[in-house]
Biopython code that builds the backbone (N, CA, C, O; Angstrom):
import numpy as np
from Bio.PDB.StructureBuilder import StructureBuilder

atoms = [
    (1, "MET", "N", (0.852, -1.175, 0.000)),
    (1, "MET", "CA", (0.000, 0.000, 0.000)),
    (1, "MET", "C", (0.899, 1.239, 0.000)),
    (1, "MET", "O", (1.893, 1.283, 0.724)),
    (2, "PRO", "N", (0.559, 2.228, -0.795)),
    (2, "PRO", "CA", (1.347, 3.459, -0.802)),
    (2, "PRO", "C", (1.409, 4.081, 0.595)),
    (2, "PRO", "O", (0.502, 3.916, 1.410)),
    (3, "SER", "N", (2.484, 4.787, 0.839)),
    (3, "SER", "CA", (2.713, 5.365, 2.161)),
    (3, "SER", "C", (1.659, 6.417, 2.512)),
    (3, "SER", "O", (1.007, 6.995, 1.643)),
    (4, "ARG", "N", (1.523, 6.637, 3.805)),
    (4, "ARG", "CA", (0.611, 7.674, 4.280)),
    (4, "ARG", "C", (1.021, 9.043, 3.757)),
    (4, "ARG", "O", (0.170, 9.887, 3.478)),
    (5, "GLU", "N", (2.334, 9.262, 3.625)),
    (5, "GLU", "CA", (2.830, 10.540, 3.130)),
    (5, "GLU", "C", (2.399, 10.786, 1.687)),
    (5, "GLU", "O", (2.078, 11.915, 1.316)),
    (6, "LEU", "N", (2.393, 9.733, 0.877)),
    (6, "LEU", "CA", (1.964, 9.865, -0.517)),
    (6, "LEU", "C", (0.471, 10.196, -0.584)),
    (6, "LEU", "O", (0.061, 11.080, -1.337)),
    (7, "TRP", "N", (-0.332, 9.489, 0.200)),
    (7, "TRP", "CA", (-1.772, 9.781, 0.258)),
    (7, "TRP", "C", (-2.030, 11.192, 0.770)),
    (7, "TRP", "O", (-2.846, 11.922, 0.207)),
    (8, "ALA", "N", (-1.334, 11.572, 1.834)),
    (8, "ALA", "CA", (-1.521, 12.904, 2.418)),
    (8, "ALA", "C", (-1.099, 13.992, 1.439)),
    (8, "ALA", "O", (-1.757, 15.028, 1.337)),
    (9, "GLY", "N", (-0.008, 13.761, 0.720)),
    (9, "GLY", "CA", (0.449, 14.738, -0.265)),
    (9, "GLY", "C", (-0.553, 14.925, -1.391)),
    (9, "GLY", "O", (-0.836, 16.051, -1.800)),
    (10, "ALA", "N", (-1.087, 13.822, -1.888)),
    (10, "ALA", "CA", (-2.072, 13.892, -2.969)),
    (10, "ALA", "C", (-3.327, 14.626, -2.501)),
    (10, "ALA", "O", (-3.857, 15.479, -3.214)),
    (11, "LEU", "N", (-3.799, 14.293, -1.302)),
    (11, "LEU", "CA", (-4.996, 14.940, -0.773)),
    (11, "LEU", "C", (-4.751, 16.423, -0.506)),
    (11, "LEU", "O", (-5.605, 17.259, -0.801)),
    (12, "SER", "N", (-3.594, 16.747, 0.046)),
    (12, "SER", "CA", (-3.265, 18.142, 0.322)),
    (12, "SER", "C", (-3.234, 18.969, -0.963)),
    (12, "SER", "O", (-3.781, 20.071, -1.012)),
    (13, "LEU", "N", (-2.595, 18.438, -1.996)),
    (13, "LEU", "CA", (-2.523, 19.155, -3.276)),
    (13, "LEU", "C", (-3.896, 19.256, -3.933)),
    (13, "LEU", "O", (-4.222, 20.277, -4.539)),
    (14, "LEU", "N", (-4.692, 18.211, -3.816)),
    (14, "LEU", "CA", (-6.046, 18.236, -4.354)),
    (14, "LEU", "C", (-6.874, 19.338, -3.689)),
    (14, "LEU", "O", (-7.579, 20.087, -4.365)),
    (15, "LEU", "N", (-6.785, 19.429, -2.374)),
    (15, "LEU", "CA", (-7.514, 20.466, -1.648)),
    (15, "LEU", "C", (-6.981, 21.855, -1.969)),
    (15, "LEU", "O", (-7.759, 22.799, -2.109)),
    (16, "LEU", "N", (-5.676, 21.990, -2.086)),
    (16, "LEU", "CA", (-5.089, 23.282, -2.432)),
    (16, "LEU", "C", (-5.573, 23.735, -3.807)),
    (16, "LEU", "O", (-5.888, 24.907, -4.009)),
    (17, "HIS", "N", (-5.628, 22.804, -4.739)),
    (17, "HIS", "CA", (-6.142, 23.130, -6.066)),
    (17, "HIS", "C", (-7.605, 23.557, -5.995)),
    (17, "HIS", "O", (-8.007, 24.532, -6.631)),
    (18, "GLU", "N", (-8.396, 22.823, -5.218)),
    (18, "GLU", "CA", (-9.821, 23.139, -5.096)),
    (18, "GLU", "C", (-10.029, 24.509, -4.445)),
    (18, "GLU", "O", (-10.919, 25.262, -4.840)),
    (19, "GLU", "N", (-9.210, 24.821, -3.457)),
    (19, "GLU", "CA", (-9.352, 26.085, -2.732)),
    (19, "GLU", "C", (-8.829, 27.296, -3.496)),
    (19, "GLU", "O", (-9.360, 28.398, -3.362)),
    (20, "THR", "N", (-7.782, 27.088, -4.300)),
    (20, "THR", "CA", (-7.123, 28.224, -4.940)),
    (20, "THR", "C", (-7.190, 28.222, -6.464)),
    (20, "THR", "O", (-6.976, 29.254, -7.100)),
    (21, "GLY", "N", (-7.489, 27.050, -7.051)),
    (21, "GLY", "CA", (-7.481, 26.944, -8.503)),
    (21, "GLY", "C", (-6.084, 26.820, -9.084)),
    (21, "GLY", "O", (-5.901, 26.959, -10.294)),
    (22, "CYS", "N", (-5.097, 26.560, -8.237)),
    (22, "CYS", "CA", (-3.701, 26.477, -8.670)),
    (22, "CYS", "C", (-3.482, 25.288, -9.613)),
    (22, "CYS", "O", (-3.637, 24.132, -9.219)),
    (23, "ALA", "N", (-3.122, 25.592, -10.855)),
    (23, "ALA", "CA", (-2.894, 24.544, -11.853)),
    (23, "ALA", "C", (-1.680, 23.691, -11.494)),
    (23, "ALA", "O", (-1.650, 22.496, -11.788)),
    (24, "HIS", "N", (-0.683, 24.301, -10.863)),
    (24, "HIS", "CA", (0.511, 23.557, -10.453)),
    (24, "HIS", "C", (0.137, 22.490, -9.418)),
    (24, "HIS", "O", (0.640, 21.368, -9.470)),
    (25, "SER", "N", (-0.732, 22.839, -8.493)),
    (25, "SER", "CA", (-1.203, 21.866, -7.498)),
    (25, "SER", "C", (-1.986, 20.740, -8.160)),
    (25, "SER", "O", (-1.846, 19.578, -7.779)),
    (26, "ALA", "N", (-2.805, 21.076, -9.146)),
    (26, "ALA", "CA", (-3.565, 20.052, -9.876)),
    (26, "ALA", "C", (-2.626, 19.085, -10.578)),
    (26, "ALA", "O", (-2.821, 17.870, -10.529)),
    (27, "HIS", "N", (-1.614, 19.624, -11.225)),
    (27, "HIS", "CA", (-0.645, 18.787, -11.945)),
    (27, "HIS", "C", (0.078, 17.844, -10.980)),
    (27, "HIS", "O", (0.223, 16.654, -11.259)),
    (28, "ASN", "N", (0.526, 18.378, -9.855)),
    (28, "ASN", "CA", (1.256, 17.546, -8.898)),
    (28, "ASN", "C", (0.349, 16.548, -8.191)),
    (28, "ASN", "O", (0.782, 15.434, -7.896)),
    (29, "ALA", "N", (-0.889, 16.916, -7.915)),
    (29, "ALA", "CA", (-1.832, 15.963, -7.322)),
    (29, "ALA", "C", (-2.079, 14.809, -8.290)),
    (29, "ALA", "O", (-2.098, 13.647, -7.884)),
    (30, "ALA", "N", (-2.267, 15.128, -9.569)),
    (30, "ALA", "CA", (-2.479, 14.081, -10.574)),
    (30, "ALA", "C", (-1.264, 13.161, -10.663)),
    (30, "ALA", "O", (-1.403, 11.946, -10.810)),
    (31, "ARG", "N", (-0.089, 13.742, -10.572)),
    (31, "ARG", "CA", (1.143, 12.945, -10.630)),
    (31, "ARG", "C", (1.214, 11.981, -9.443)),
    (31, "ARG", "O", (1.575, 10.817, -9.616)),
    (32, "LEU", "N", (0.874, 12.455, -8.240)),
    (32, "LEU", "CA", (0.893, 11.580, -7.074)),
    (32, "LEU", "C", (-0.197, 10.514, -7.158)),
    (32, "LEU", "O", (0.032, 9.365, -6.781)),
    (33, "LEU", "N", (-1.365, 10.882, -7.643)),
    (33, "LEU", "CA", (-2.431, 9.893, -7.821)),
    (33, "LEU", "C", (-2.019, 8.817, -8.821)),
    (33, "LEU", "O", (-2.356, 7.645, -8.647)),
    (34, "ASP", "N", (-1.298, 9.207, -9.858)),
    (34, "ASP", "CA", (-0.789, 8.223, -10.820)),
    (34, "ASP", "C", (0.210, 7.277, -10.159)),
    (34, "ASP", "O", (0.237, 6.088, -10.474)),
    (35, "GLN", "N", (1.026, 7.795, -9.250)),
    (35, "GLN", "CA", (1.958, 6.928, -8.515)),
    (35, "GLN", "C", (1.197, 5.930, -7.661)),
    (35, "GLN", "O", (1.582, 4.765, -7.566)),
    (36, "ILE", "N", (0.123, 6.384, -7.042)),
    (36, "ILE", "CA", (-0.698, 5.477, -6.236)),
    (36, "ILE", "C", (-1.298, 4.392, -7.129)),
    (36, "ILE", "O", (-1.328, 3.221, -6.749)),
    (37, "CYS", "N", (-1.772, 4.775, -8.310)),
    (37, "CYS", "CA", (-2.347, 3.803, -9.250)),
    (37, "CYS", "C", (-1.339, 2.738, -9.651)),
    (37, "CYS", "O", (-1.704, 1.587, -9.887)),
    (38, "ASP", "N", (-0.084, 3.120, -9.726)),
    (38, "ASP", "CA", (0.968, 2.201, -10.170)),
    (38, "ASP", "C", (1.418, 1.227, -9.095)),
    (38, "ASP", "O", (2.148, 0.280, -9.388)),
    (39, "ALA", "N", (0.996, 1.442, -7.855)),
    (39, "ALA", "CA", (1.394, 0.547, -6.767)),
    (39, "ALA", "C", (0.759, -0.827, -6.970)),
    (39, "ALA", "O", (-0.415, -0.937, -7.325)),
    (40, "ASP", "N", (1.547, -1.862, -6.741)),
    (40, "ASP", "CA", (1.081, -3.233, -6.951)),
    (40, "ASP", "C", (-0.014, -3.661, -5.981)),
    (40, "ASP", "O", (-0.850, -4.501, -6.316)),
    (41, "ASP", "N", (-0.011, -3.094, -4.799)),
    (41, "ASP", "CA", (-0.937, -3.570, -3.770)),
    (41, "ASP", "C", (-2.164, -2.686, -3.574)),
    (41, "ASP", "O", (-2.806, -2.744, -2.525)),
    (42, "VAL", "N", (-2.495, -1.873, -4.565)),
    (42, "VAL", "CA", (-3.710, -1.055, -4.514)),
    (42, "VAL", "C", (-4.849, -1.859, -5.141)),
    (42, "VAL", "O", (-4.698, -2.423, -6.224)),
    (43, "ASP", "N", (-5.979, -1.905, -4.455)),
    (43, "ASP", "CA", (-7.107, -2.676, -4.983)),
    (43, "ASP", "C", (-7.716, -1.970, -6.202)),
    (43, "ASP", "O", (-7.490, -0.779, -6.414)),
    (44, "ASP", "N", (-8.471, -2.698, -6.978)),
    (44, "ASP", "CA", (-9.021, -2.181, -8.234)),
    (44, "ASP", "C", (-9.942, -0.982, -8.045)),
    (44, "ASP", "O", (-9.902, -0.045, -8.842)),
    (45, "ASP", "N", (-10.763, -0.997, -7.011)),
    (45, "ASP", "CA", (-11.681, 0.123, -6.777)),
    (45, "ASP", "C", (-10.912, 1.409, -6.466)),
    (45, "ASP", "O", (-11.238, 2.476, -6.986)),
    (46, "THR", "N", (-9.903, 1.301, -5.623)),
    (46, "THR", "CA", (-9.088, 2.468, -5.291)),
    (46, "THR", "C", (-8.337, 2.950, -6.512)),
    (46, "THR", "O", (-8.240, 4.154, -6.748)),
    (47, "ARG", "N", (-7.800, 2.018, -7.296)),
    (47, "ARG", "CA", (-7.078, 2.379, -8.514)),
    (47, "ARG", "C", (-8.003, 3.148, -9.469)),
    (47, "ARG", "O", (-7.595, 4.157, -10.044)),
    (48, "LYS", "N", (-9.226, 2.681, -9.638)),
    (48, "LYS", "CA", (-10.171, 3.360, -10.533)),
    (48, "LYS", "C", (-10.502, 4.761, -10.038)),
    (48, "LYS", "O", (-10.582, 5.697, -10.834)),
    (49, "LEU", "N", (-10.696, 4.913, -8.725)),
    (49, "LEU", "CA", (-10.977, 6.241, -8.165)),
    (49, "LEU", "C", (-9.806, 7.197, -8.378)),
    (49, "LEU", "O", (-10.001, 8.356, -8.745)),
    (50, "CYS", "N", (-8.589, 6.706, -8.147)),
    (50, "CYS", "CA", (-7.407, 7.545, -8.345)),
    (50, "CYS", "C", (-7.238, 7.910, -9.818)),
    (50, "CYS", "O", (-6.859, 9.036, -10.139)),
    (51, "GLU", "N", (-7.515, 6.966, -10.708)),
    (51, "GLU", "CA", (-7.436, 7.251, -12.143)),
    (51, "GLU", "C", (-8.454, 8.307, -12.550)),
    (51, "GLU", "O", (-8.140, 9.218, -13.316)),
    (52, "ARG", "N", (-9.683, 8.181, -12.032)),
    (52, "ARG", "CA", (-10.720, 9.186, -12.326)),
    (52, "ARG", "C", (-10.331, 10.555, -11.821)),
    (52, "ARG", "O", (-10.484, 11.552, -12.527)),
    (53, "ALA", "N", (-9.823, 10.608, -10.589)),
    (53, "ALA", "CA", (-9.421, 11.895, -10.011)),
    (53, "ALA", "C", (-8.274, 12.506, -10.797)),
    (53, "ALA", "O", (-8.272, 13.710, -11.053)),
    (54, "SER", "N", (-7.317, 11.706, -11.175)),
    (54, "SER", "CA", (-6.177, 12.199, -11.954)),
    (54, "SER", "C", (-6.636, 12.737, -13.304)),
    (54, "SER", "O", (-6.213, 13.813, -13.726)),
    (55, "ALA", "N", (-7.495, 11.990, -13.975)),
    (55, "ALA", "CA", (-8.009, 12.430, -15.274)),
    (55, "ALA", "C", (-8.806, 13.722, -15.140)),
    (55, "ALA", "O", (-8.681, 14.616, -15.977)),
    (56, "ARG", "N", (-9.615, 13.828, -14.107)),
    (56, "ARG", "CA", (-10.409, 15.036, -13.876)),
    (56, "ARG", "C", (-9.501, 16.238, -13.625)),
    (56, "ARG", "O", (-9.758, 17.332, -14.127)),
    (57, "LEU", "N", (-8.442, 16.032, -12.850)),
    (57, "LEU", "CA", (-7.499, 17.124, -12.586)),
    (57, "LEU", "C", (-6.807, 17.577, -13.864)),
    (57, "LEU", "O", (-6.592, 18.771, -14.070)),
    (58, "CYS", "N", (-6.459, 16.625, -14.717)),
    (58, "CYS", "CA", (-5.802, 16.990, -15.980)),
    (58, "CYS", "C", (-6.750, 17.760, -16.885)),
    (58, "CYS", "O", (-6.333, 18.715, -17.539)),
    (59, "LEU", "N", (-8.029, 17.361, -16.937)),
    (59, "LEU", "CA", (-9.009, 18.085, -17.739)),
    (59, "LEU", "C", (-9.268, 19.468, -17.166)),
    (59, "LEU", "O", (-9.378, 20.449, -17.901)),
    (60, "HIS", "N", (-9.366, 19.534, -15.836)),
    (60, "HIS", "CA", (-9.625, 20.807, -15.167)),
    (60, "HIS", "C", (-8.485, 21.778, -15.418)),
    (60, "HIS", "O", (-8.709, 22.964, -15.658)),
    (61, "GLU", "N", (-7.262, 21.269, -15.362)),
    (61, "GLU", "CA", (-6.081, 22.099, -15.594)),
    (61, "GLU", "C", (-6.103, 22.671, -17.001)),
    (61, "GLU", "O", (-5.824, 23.855, -17.192)),
    (62, "ALA", "N", (-6.429, 21.854, -17.980)),
    (62, "ALA", "CA", (-6.455, 22.326, -19.370)),
    (62, "ALA", "C", (-7.576, 23.335, -19.588)),
    (62, "ALA", "O", (-7.417, 24.290, -20.347)),
    (63, "ARG", "N", (-8.701, 23.125, -18.927)),
    (63, "ARG", "CA", (-9.848, 24.003, -19.086)),
    (63, "ARG", "C", (-9.595, 25.386, -18.506)),
    (63, "ARG", "O", (-10.174, 26.366, -18.976)),
    (64, "HIS", "N", (-8.739, 25.484, -17.492)),
    (64, "HIS", "CA", (-8.484, 26.751, -16.839)),
    (64, "HIS", "C", (-7.162, 27.401, -17.248)),
    (64, "HIS", "O", (-6.669, 28.297, -16.563)),
    (65, "ALA", "N", (-6.603, 26.956, -18.344)),
    (65, "ALA", "CA", (-5.358, 27.556, -18.794)),
    (65, "ALA", "C", (-5.615, 29.007, -19.190)),
    (65, "ALA", "O", (-6.657, 29.329, -19.761)),
    (66, "CYS", "N", (-4.674, 29.861, -18.885)),
    (66, "CYS", "CA", (-4.809, 31.282, -19.221)),
    (66, "CYS", "C", (-4.603, 31.486, -20.708)),
    (66, "CYS", "O", (-3.624, 30.990, -21.265)),
    (67, "PRO", "N", (-5.503, 32.207, -21.365)),
    (67, "PRO", "CA", (-5.303, 32.473, -22.791)),
    (67, "PRO", "C", (-4.128, 33.429, -22.983)),
    (67, "PRO", "O", (-3.971, 34.399, -22.242)),
    (68, "ALA", "N", (-3.334, 33.144, -23.959)),
    (68, "ALA", "CA", (-2.157, 33.995, -24.220)),
    (68, "ALA", "C", (-2.482, 35.072, -25.219)),
    (68, "ALA", "O", (-1.618, 35.880, -25.559)),
]
sb = StructureBuilder()
sb.init_structure("model")
sb.init_model(0)
sb.init_chain("A")
sb.init_seg("    ")
for serial, (resi, resn, name, xyz) in enumerate(atoms, 1):
    if name == "N":
        sb.init_residue(resn, " ", resi, " ")
    sb.init_atom(name, np.array(xyz, "f"), 0.0, 1.0, " ", f" {name:<3s}", serial, name[0])
structure = sb.get_structure()
């Protein structure tokens, strides 16, 4: 199972993104969620939830990109 620090980091970045809209936090939260998905001992339901959250963060990040 992924470490508590990895879970806490992903959740912290997810909340920071939700509270501030920070695209950098979204990107890093998605990256940590992907690491959790890659763990051998994560059950299928948890893996699917992490994949959904990561995909949603990536879509959200692209949707809120600043127009140049």
